[in-house]
N, CA and C atoms as an extended XYZ file, in Angstrom:
354
Properties=species:S:1:pos:R:3:atomname:S:1:resname:S:1:resid:I:1 pbc="F F F"
N        -9.107       24.261       -8.040 N   MET     1
C        -9.324       24.074       -8.948 CA  MET     1
C        -9.167       22.447       -9.464 C   MET     1
N       -10.008       22.332      -10.407 N   THR     2
C        -9.508       20.914      -11.205 CA  THR     2
C        -9.620       20.696      -12.376 C   THR     2
N        -8.928       19.958      -12.912 N   LEU     3
C        -8.828       19.972      -14.560 CA  LEU     3
C        -9.847       19.338      -14.931 C   LEU     3
N       -10.812       20.362      -16.313 N   THR     4
C       -11.994       19.974      -17.004 CA  THR     4
C       -11.518       18.681      -17.476 C   THR     4
N       -12.165       17.961      -18.503 N   ALA     5
C       -12.298       16.579      -19.283 CA  ALA     5
C       -11.637       17.256      -20.267 C   ALA     5
N       -11.450       18.630      -20.771 N   ASP     6
C       -10.841       18.755      -22.194 CA  ASP     6
C        -9.711       19.483      -21.659 C   ASP     6
N        -9.228       19.735      -20.528 N   GLN     7
C        -8.227       19.988      -20.016 CA  GLN     7
C        -6.957       18.793      -19.832 C   GLN     7
N        -8.034       17.347      -19.679 N   ILE     8
C        -7.449       16.338      -19.369 CA  ILE     8
C        -6.790       16.026      -20.827 C   ILE     8
N        -7.790       15.911      -21.507 N   LEU     9
C        -7.537       15.589      -22.789 CA  LEU     9
C        -6.094       16.328      -23.596 C   LEU     9
N        -5.890       17.522      -22.806 N   ASP    10
C        -4.749       18.094      -23.635 CA  ASP    10
C        -3.447       17.862      -22.823 C   ASP    10
N        -3.461       17.468      -21.878 N   VAL    11
C        -2.568       17.129      -21.110 CA  VAL    11
C        -2.148       15.474      -21.575 C   VAL    11
N        -3.086       14.599      -21.895 N   ARG    12
C        -2.645       13.134      -22.458 CA  ARG    12
C        -2.100       13.920      -23.997 C   ARG    12
N        -2.459       14.777      -24.829 N   ASP    13
C        -2.379       15.031      -25.652 CA  ASP    13
C        -0.175       15.293      -25.981 C   ASP    13
N        -0.111       15.674      -24.525 N   TRP    14
C         1.415       15.692      -24.319 CA  TRP    14
C         2.262       14.293      -23.422 C   TRP    14
N         1.498       13.406      -22.780 N   VAL    15
C         1.876       12.817      -21.766 CA  VAL    15
C         1.485       11.394      -22.385 C   VAL    15
N         0.568       11.436      -22.937 N   GLY    16
C        -0.279        9.813      -23.317 CA  GLY    16
C        -1.084        9.395      -22.244 C   GLY    16
N        -1.342        8.279      -22.044 N   LEU    17
C        -2.431        7.603      -21.101 CA  LEU    17
C        -2.285        7.734      -19.850 C   LEU    17
N        -0.962        7.408      -19.279 N   LEU    18
C        -0.631        7.488      -17.915 CA  LEU    18
C         0.347        8.587      -18.182 C   LEU    18
N         0.027        9.364      -16.647 N   PRO    19
C        -0.486        8.715      -14.609 CA  PRO    19
C        -2.250        9.153      -15.663 C   PRO    19
N        -2.707        8.271      -14.067 N   THR    20
C        -3.850        8.164      -14.125 CA  THR    20
C        -4.592        9.549      -13.887 C   THR    20
N        -5.894        9.936      -14.523 N   ASP    21
C        -6.854       11.275      -14.251 CA  ASP    21
C        -6.770       11.872      -12.800 C   ASP    21
N        -6.848       11.004      -11.638 N   ALA    22
C        -6.512       11.195      -10.205 CA  ALA    22
C        -5.582       11.631       -9.809 C   ALA    22
N        -4.155       11.310      -10.849 N   GLU    23
C        -2.751       11.609      -10.532 CA  GLU    23
C        -2.807       12.807      -11.018 C   GLU    23
N        -3.125       12.805      -12.621 N   LEU    24
C        -3.280       14.357      -13.210 CA  LEU    24
C        -3.778       15.510      -12.301 C   LEU    24
N        -4.596       15.473      -11.695 N   GLN    25
C        -5.627       16.476      -10.508 CA  GLN    25
C        -4.645       16.507       -9.718 C   GLN    25
N        -4.109       15.945       -8.881 N   VAL    26
C        -3.040       16.003       -7.943 CA  VAL    26
C        -1.860       16.945       -8.540 C   VAL    26
N        -1.231       16.649       -9.517 N   LEU    27
C        -0.439       17.420       -9.945 CA  LEU    27
C        -0.944       18.683      -10.384 C   LEU    27
N        -2.056       18.910      -11.240 N   HIS    28
C        -2.958       20.042      -11.339 CA  HIS    28
C        -2.915       20.971       -9.799 C   HIS    28
N        -3.556       20.152       -8.788 N   THR    29
C        -3.387       21.433       -7.766 CA  THR    29
C        -2.147       21.850       -7.402 C   THR    29
N        -1.217       20.822       -7.397 N   ARG    30
C         0.296       21.248       -7.441 CA  ARG    30
C         0.857       22.525       -8.326 C   ARG    30
N         0.520       21.998       -9.613 N   HIS    31
C         1.215       23.014      -10.521 CA  HIS    31
C         0.225       24.362      -11.384 C   HIS    31
N        -0.754       24.058      -11.334 N   GLY    32
C        -1.782       25.124      -11.921 CA  GLY    32
C        -2.607       25.433      -13.102 C   GLY    32
N        -1.357       24.403      -14.250 N   SER    33
C        -1.621       24.219      -15.226 CA  SER    33
C        -1.355       23.366      -16.379 C   SER    33
N        -2.322       22.881      -17.441 N   VAL    34
C        -2.038       22.250      -18.630 CA  VAL    34
C        -0.977       22.213      -18.627 C   VAL    34
N         0.030       22.849      -19.185 N   TYR    35
C         1.365       23.246      -19.660 CA  TYR    35
C         2.401       22.278      -18.217 C   TYR    35
N         1.799       23.210      -16.945 N   SER    36
C         3.159       23.096      -16.241 CA  SER    36
C         2.965       21.051      -15.689 C   SER    36
N         1.653       20.702      -15.797 N   VAL    37
C         1.364       19.244      -15.259 CA  VAL    37
C         1.941       18.726      -16.424 C   VAL    37
N         1.535       19.151      -17.706 N   SER    38
C         2.098       17.788      -18.665 CA  SER    38
C         3.960       17.839      -18.124 C   SER    38
N         4.582       19.156      -18.189 N   LEU    39
C         6.316       19.459      -18.088 CA  LEU    39
C         6.646       18.439      -16.852 C   LEU    39
N         5.793       18.659      -15.885 N   SER    40
C         6.233       17.573      -14.611 CA  SER    40
C         6.123       16.346      -14.956 C   SER    40
N         5.063       15.323      -15.642 N   VAL    41
C         5.333       13.993      -16.213 CA  VAL    41
C         6.411       13.850      -17.104 C   VAL    41
N         6.478       14.753      -18.016 N   LEU    42
C         7.896       14.270      -18.699 CA  LEU    42
C         8.993       14.436      -18.057 C   LEU    42
N         9.085       15.667      -17.039 N   ARG    43
C        10.464       15.513      -16.553 CA  ARG    43
C        10.758       14.321      -15.461 C   ARG    43
N         9.700       13.913      -15.133 N   GLY    44
C         9.778       12.632      -14.215 CA  GLY    44
C        10.442       11.233      -15.365 C   GLY    44
N         9.585       11.488      -16.829 N   ARG    45
C         9.461       10.223      -17.031 CA  ARG    45
C        11.654       10.341      -17.483 C   ARG    45
N        11.612       11.555      -17.809 N   ARG    46
C        12.819       11.668      -18.575 CA  ARG    46
C        14.151       11.106      -17.225 C   ARG    46
N        13.714       11.482      -15.552 N   SER    47
C        14.623       11.413      -14.784 CA  SER    47
C        14.610        9.668      -14.904 C   SER    47
N        13.475        8.964      -15.069 N   ALA    48
C        13.220        7.780      -14.376 CA  ALA    48
C        13.938        6.964      -16.377 C   ALA    48
N        13.784        7.248      -17.010 N   LEU    49
C        14.575        7.042      -17.901 CA  LEU    49
C        16.188        6.830      -18.301 C   LEU    49
N        16.550        7.985      -17.557 N   ARG    50
C        18.146        8.212      -17.317 CA  ARG    50
C        18.813        7.240      -16.260 C   ARG    50
N        18.211        7.329      -15.176 N   GLU    51
C        18.189        6.013      -14.368 CA  GLU    51
C        18.106        4.355      -14.721 C   GLU    51
N        17.599        4.510      -15.528 N   THR    52
C        17.316        3.058      -16.706 CA  THR    52
C        18.300        2.755      -17.359 C   THR    52
N        18.944        3.867      -17.891 N   LEU    53
C        19.867        3.917      -19.120 CA  LEU    53
C        21.129        3.901      -18.627 C   LEU    53
N        20.836        4.397      -17.037 N   ALA    54
C        22.440        4.199      -16.828 CA  ALA    54
C        23.113        2.886      -15.827 C   ALA    54
N        21.582        2.046      -16.076 N   ALA    55
C        21.781        0.761      -15.420 CA  ALA    55
C        22.204       -0.262      -16.275 C   ALA    55
N        21.951        0.183      -17.610 N   ARG    56
C        22.185       -0.704      -18.399 CA  ARG    56
C        22.717       -0.251      -19.869 C   ARG    56
N        23.992       -1.151      -20.489 N   PRO    57
C        24.342       -0.734      -21.768 CA  PRO    57
C        23.541        0.277      -22.403 C   PRO    57
N        23.542        1.106      -23.454 N   SER    58
C        23.036        2.169      -24.692 CA  SER    58
C        23.416        1.465      -25.963 C   SER    58
N        24.534        0.688      -25.883 N   LYS    59
C        24.782       -0.348      -27.245 CA  LYS    59
C        25.167       -1.736      -26.441 C   LYS    59
N        24.494       -2.670      -27.718 N   PHE    60
C        24.660       -3.956      -27.251 CA  PHE    60
C        24.651       -4.521      -28.835 C   PHE    60
N        25.660       -5.516      -29.545 N   SER    61
C        25.666       -6.141      -30.216 CA  SER    61
C        26.065       -7.362      -29.916 C   SER    61
N        25.467       -8.870      -30.648 N   ALA    62
C        25.841      -10.241      -30.857 CA  ALA    62
C        26.517      -10.378      -32.298 C   ALA    62
N        27.888      -10.558      -31.986 N   SER    63
C        28.601      -10.666      -33.306 CA  SER    63
C        27.721      -11.236      -34.312 C   SER    63
N        27.573      -10.436      -35.213 N   GLY    64
C        26.956      -10.035      -36.753 CA  GLY    64
C        25.550      -10.925      -36.536 C   GLY    64
N        25.069      -11.082      -35.849 N   ASP    65
C        23.767      -11.587      -35.330 CA  ASP    65
C        22.768      -10.142      -35.134 C   ASP    65
N        23.036       -9.651      -34.217 N   TYR    66
C        21.799       -8.480      -33.451 CA  TYR    66
C        22.206       -7.256      -33.359 C   TYR    66
N        21.824       -6.248      -33.379 N   SER    67
C        22.891       -4.989      -32.365 CA  SER    67
C        21.689       -3.995      -32.340 C   SER    67
N        21.908       -3.537      -31.028 N   GLU    68
C        20.990       -2.294      -30.385 CA  GLU    68
C        21.556       -1.436      -30.001 C   GLU    68
N        20.851       -0.130      -30.620 N   ASP    69
C        21.470        1.169      -30.062 CA  ASP    69
C        20.443        2.098      -29.696 C   ASP    69
N        20.458        2.248      -28.239 N   ARG    70
C        19.573        3.092      -27.364 CA  ARG    70
C        20.142        4.331      -27.401 C   ARG    70
N        21.187        4.797      -27.722 N   SER    71
C        22.563        5.857      -27.261 CA  SER    71
C        21.387        7.012      -27.623 C   SER    71
N        20.604        6.989      -28.203 N   ASN    72
C        19.776        8.330      -28.647 CA  ASN    72
C        18.242        8.395      -27.783 C   ASN    72
N        18.026        7.370      -27.260 N   ASP    73
C        17.223        7.303      -25.814 CA  ASP    73
C        17.344        8.647      -24.859 C   ASP    73
N        18.096        8.888      -24.522 N   ARG    74
C        18.742        9.894      -23.727 CA  ARG    74
C        17.681       11.232      -24.056 C   ARG    74
N        17.883       11.626      -25.231 N   THR    75
C        16.950       12.865      -25.337 CA  THR    75
C        15.735       12.647      -26.214 C   THR    75
N        15.217       11.742      -25.687 N   ILE    76
C        13.922       11.742      -26.222 CA  ILE    76
C        12.660       12.414      -26.046 C   ILE    76
N        12.899       12.829      -24.761 N   TYR    77
C        11.995       14.197      -24.103 CA  TYR    77
C        12.475       15.410      -24.136 C   TYR    77
N        13.372       15.806      -24.279 N   ASP    78
C        14.285       16.694      -24.535 CA  ASP    78
C        13.168       18.291      -25.258 C   ASP    78
N        12.927       17.783      -26.592 N   SER    79
C        12.300       18.636      -27.499 CA  SER    79
C        10.757       19.045      -26.844 C   SER    79
N         9.924       18.081      -26.668 N   ASP    80
C         9.053       18.262      -25.525 CA  ASP    80
C         8.907       19.022      -24.682 C   ASP    80
N        10.072       18.331      -23.531 N   ILE    81
C        10.435       19.463      -22.432 CA  ILE    81
C        10.199       20.904      -22.553 C   ILE    81
N        11.457       21.459      -23.855 N   THR    82
C        11.636       22.600      -24.112 CA  THR    82
C        10.789       23.031      -24.747 C   THR    82
N         9.966       22.571      -25.560 N   ARG    83
C         8.782       23.273      -25.810 CA  ARG    83
C         7.930       23.895      -24.793 C   ARG    83
N         7.490       22.928      -23.905 N   LEU    84
C         6.732       23.202      -22.592 CA  LEU    84
C         7.214       23.799      -21.853 C   LEU    84
N         8.281       24.128      -21.458 N   GLU    85
C         8.738       25.276      -20.741 CA  GLU    85
C         8.392       26.240      -21.168 C   GLU    85
N         8.650       26.424      -22.388 N   ASP    86
C         8.696       27.851      -23.225 CA  ASP    86
C         7.254       28.153      -23.206 C   ASP    86
N         6.296       27.304      -23.379 N   LEU    87
C         5.074       27.606      -23.315 CA  LEU    87
C         4.403       27.986      -21.741 C   LEU    87
N         5.218       27.311      -20.341 N   VAL    88
C         4.940       27.915      -19.166 CA  VAL    88
C         5.476       29.164      -18.935 C   VAL    88
N         6.160       28.989      -19.549 N   ARG    89
C         7.433       30.749      -18.933 CA  ARG    89
C         6.617       31.866      -19.863 C   ARG    89
N         6.287       31.560      -21.132 N   ALA    90
C         4.898       32.397      -22.248 CA  ALA    90
C         4.102       32.797      -21.288 C   ALA    90
N         3.142       31.607      -20.539 N   ALA    91
C         1.810       32.136      -19.725 CA  ALA    91
C         2.331       32.550      -18.454 C   ALA    91
N         3.231       32.004      -18.166 N   SER    92
C         3.412       32.612      -16.553 CA  SER    92
C         4.242       33.856      -16.144 C   SER    92
N         5.131       34.234      -17.158 N   GLY    93
C         6.226       35.345      -16.821 CA  GLY    93
C         7.512       34.617      -16.222 C   GLY    93
N         7.498       33.574      -15.289 N   LEU    94
C         8.015       33.249      -14.455 CA  LEU    94
C         9.654       32.270      -15.372 C   LEU    94
N        11.348       32.603      -14.779 N   ASP    95
C        12.394       32.046      -14.983 CA  ASP    95
C        11.937       30.477      -14.779 C   ASP    95
N        11.588       29.956      -15.631 N   LEU    96
C        12.116       28.363      -14.442 CA  LEU    96
C        13.437       27.759      -14.384 C   LEU    96
N        14.368       28.548      -14.567 N   ASP    97
C        15.771       28.094      -14.373 CA  ASP    97
C        16.352       29.012      -12.977 C   ASP    97
N        15.473       29.862      -12.438 N   ALA    98
C        15.709       30.531      -11.686 CA  ALA    98
C        14.994       30.285      -10.209 C   ALA    98
N        16.040       30.212       -8.987 N   PRO    99
C        15.524       29.694       -7.836 CA  PRO    99
C        14.209       30.819       -7.636 C   PRO    99
N        12.988       30.159       -6.646 N   VAL   100
C        12.098       30.673       -6.459 CA  VAL   100
C        12.103       30.953       -5.082 C   VAL   100
N        12.420       32.546       -4.752 N   LEU   101
C        12.564       32.648       -2.934 CA  LEU   101
C        11.218       33.438       -2.738 C   LEU   101
N        10.644       33.135       -1.684 N   LYS   102
C         9.432       33.493       -0.787 CA  LYS   102
C        10.149       33.730        0.922 C   LYS   102
N         9.191       35.033        0.632 N   SER   103
C         9.486       36.005        1.807 CA  SER   103
C         7.965       35.874        2.820 C   SER   103
N         7.918       35.577        3.727 N   ALA   104
C         6.833       35.683        4.889 CA  ALA   104
C         6.666       37.195        5.199 C   ALA   104
N         7.663       37.685        5.262 N   GLY   105
C         8.130       39.217        5.996 CA  GLY   105
C         7.170       39.238        7.269 C   GLY   105
N         7.436       40.087        8.010 N   SER   106
C         7.585       40.561        9.499 CA  SER   106
C         5.869       40.548        9.766 C   SER   106
N         5.899       39.421       10.656 N   VAL   107
C         4.219       39.549       11.334 CA  VAL   107
C         4.534       40.075       12.653 C   VAL   107
N         3.981       40.929       12.991 N   GLY   108
C         3.609       41.431       14.818 CA  GLY   108
C         2.141       41.792       14.773 C   GLY   108
N         2.143       42.399       15.982 N   ARG   109
C         1.257       43.169       16.377 CA  ARG   109
C         1.525       44.690       17.184 C   ARG   109
N         1.216       45.925       16.974 N   SER   110
C         1.228       47.001       17.353 CA  SER   110
C         1.110       46.934       18.382 C   SER   110
N         0.266       46.864       19.601 N   ASP   111
C        -0.210       46.275       20.794 CA  ASP   111
C         0.816       45.294       21.484 C   ASP   111
N         1.555       45.136       20.994 N   ARG   112
C         2.712       43.995       21.412 CA  ARG   112
C         4.225       44.138       21.028 C   ARG   112
N         4.379       45.582       19.919 N   ASP   113
C         6.179       45.691       19.907 CA  ASP   113
C         6.695       46.095       21.160 C   ASP   113
N         8.187       45.315       21.110 N   GLY   114
C         8.692       45.421       22.102 CA  GLY   114
C         8.562       44.291       23.033 C   GLY   114
N         7.417       43.373       22.983 N   LEU   115
C         7.216       43.082       24.321 CA  LEU   115
C         8.203       41.773       24.449 C   LEU   115
N         8.629       40.759       23.602 N   PHE   116
C        10.012       40.193       23.176 CA  PHE   116
C        10.812       40.557       22.632 C   PHE   116
N        11.093       41.378       22.833 N   GLY   117
C        12.272       41.835       22.009 CA  GLY   117
C        12.306       42.272       20.753 C   GLY   117
N        11.059       41.922       20.353 N   VAL   118
C        11.456       42.547       18.737 CA  VAL   118
C        10.830       43.859       18.588 C   VAL   118
């Protein structure tokens, strides 16, 4: 299933002009909903921002001439991510903090029981 033009606009309301429509389609194939795609993009941006901020100081000043404080940049995406997590959780009933365990179960054929010691 692909994102419709309206769904792409809905994602853009959350994430802006980037990533491209094609990249959003790939994310939609993986995640399955507008909110999940938006959440994935914003989580990626937050991770990239944390790496950037870790590499340079968050406060800078030049003796009475110029100062810059980026200490609040660390939380810039947090409120949107929290809202999207709530929307995804409500839509899917998933607990996003719990690990997902999948079991393939046992596959066998009744005519071959015991053939390989199974």
